[in-house]
Structure formats: C-alpha cells, structure tokens
C-alpha positions in Angstrom: -158.2 -1.1 9.4 -157.6 -2.3 5.9 -161.3 -3.2 5.7 -162.3 0.3 6.7 -160.0 1.8 4.1 -161.4 -0.5 1.4 -164.9 0.3 2.4 -164.2 4.1 2.2 -162.6 3.7 -1.3 -165.6 1.7 -2.5 -168.1 4.2 -1.1 -166.2 7.1 -2.7 -166.1 5.4 -6.1 -169.9 4.9 -5.9 -170.4 8.5 -4.9 -168.6 9.9 -8.0 -171.2 10.2 -10.9 -170.4 8.5 -14.2 -170.8 11.8 -16.1 -167.9 13.3 -14.1 -165.6 10.5 -15.3 -166.5 10.8 -19.0 -164.3 13.2 -21.1 -167.2 14.4 -23.4 -168.8 17.8 -22.6 -172.3 17.8 -21.3 -175.3 19.1 -23.3 -175.5 22.3 -21.3 -171.9 23.2 -22.4 -172.7 22.4 -26.0 -175.8 24.6 -26.0 -173.8 27.5 -24.4 -171.4 27.5 -27.3 -174.2 27.8 -29.9 -175.5 31.1 -31.2 -178.8 32.4 -29.7 -182.0 31.4 -31.5 -183.5 35.0 -31.4 -181.5 38.2 -31.4 -183.2 41.0 -29.5 -182.2 44.5 -30.4 -182.1 47.2 -27.7 -184.5 50.1 -28.3 -183.2 52.8 -25.9 -184.9 55.6 -27.8 -188.5 54.6 -26.8 -189.5 56.3 -23.5 -191.6 54.1 -21.2 -194.9 55.5 -19.9 -195.5 55.6 -16.2 -197.5 52.7 -14.8 -201.1 53.4 -14.0 -200.6 52.2 -10.5 -198.0 54.9 -9.9 -200.1 57.6 -11.5 -203.4 56.9 -9.7 -203.0 54.5 -6.7 -200.1 56.3 -5.0 -201.8 59.7 -4.9 -205.1 58.2 -3.9 -203.5 56.2 -1.0 -201.7 59.4 0.1 -205.0 61.3 0.2 -206.7 58.5 2.1 -203.9 58.3 4.6 -203.8 62.0 5.2 -207.6 62.0 5.7 -207.3 59.2 8.3 -204.6 61.0 10.2 -206.6 64.2 10.3 -209.7 62.3 11.3 -208.0 60.5 14.1 -206.5 63.8 15.5 -210.0 65.4 15.5 -211.5 62.4 17.1 -208.8 62.4 19.8 -209.2 66.1 20.5 -213.0 66.1 20.7 -214.0 62.7 21.9 -211.3 61.1 23.9 -209.4 64.0 25.4 -212.5 65.9 26.6 -213.7 62.8 28.5 -211.0 63.1 31.1 -210.2 66.2 33.2 -207.0 66.9 35.0 -207.6 68.0 38.6 -205.4 70.7 40.2 -203.3 69.6 43.0 -204.7 70.8 46.3 
C-alpha cells in the first residue's frame, strides 16, 4: 500500500509541468499587458455597399427556381398526368 501511494505521488509530481511551479508570469501574460501595436479607429459614418452576390445572384437564382417550378408543373399536367386515365367504377 505504501508503494502504491509513493508511486502515485511520483507520477503526480511528473505530471505537473515545470512552468506551473515557477512564480514568473508567462510570455502570453506579459504581452497581454502591453499596449496594442496598431490602433484601429472605428468609422461608423461610412455606409457599406451591398455585395454583388446579394444584388445579382440571389434574384437570378430566384428567377431560375421559379422557372423550374413552373416548368415541372406544366410537364406534369401535359406529359405525365395525361398518360394515365381513371376508369369509372362499374
């Protein structure tokens, strides 16, 4: 039992990284405290233009989709539906 406890303590001490034991802050913390290299000013007064994809592709795809739906309805009415006839029950 004592050997098992000693083994667990040794494995736990090996699992702790050396940087966690050191009192000095890491490089990431030091960089976070510094001022930014480039300051970007907000320009809220400039309106953004609509993307060309939204202006041209969306209406074109809507027209193509509407044409396909209309074409399929016409094809169903003329070609497929007229091929089969419903017989009256005798």
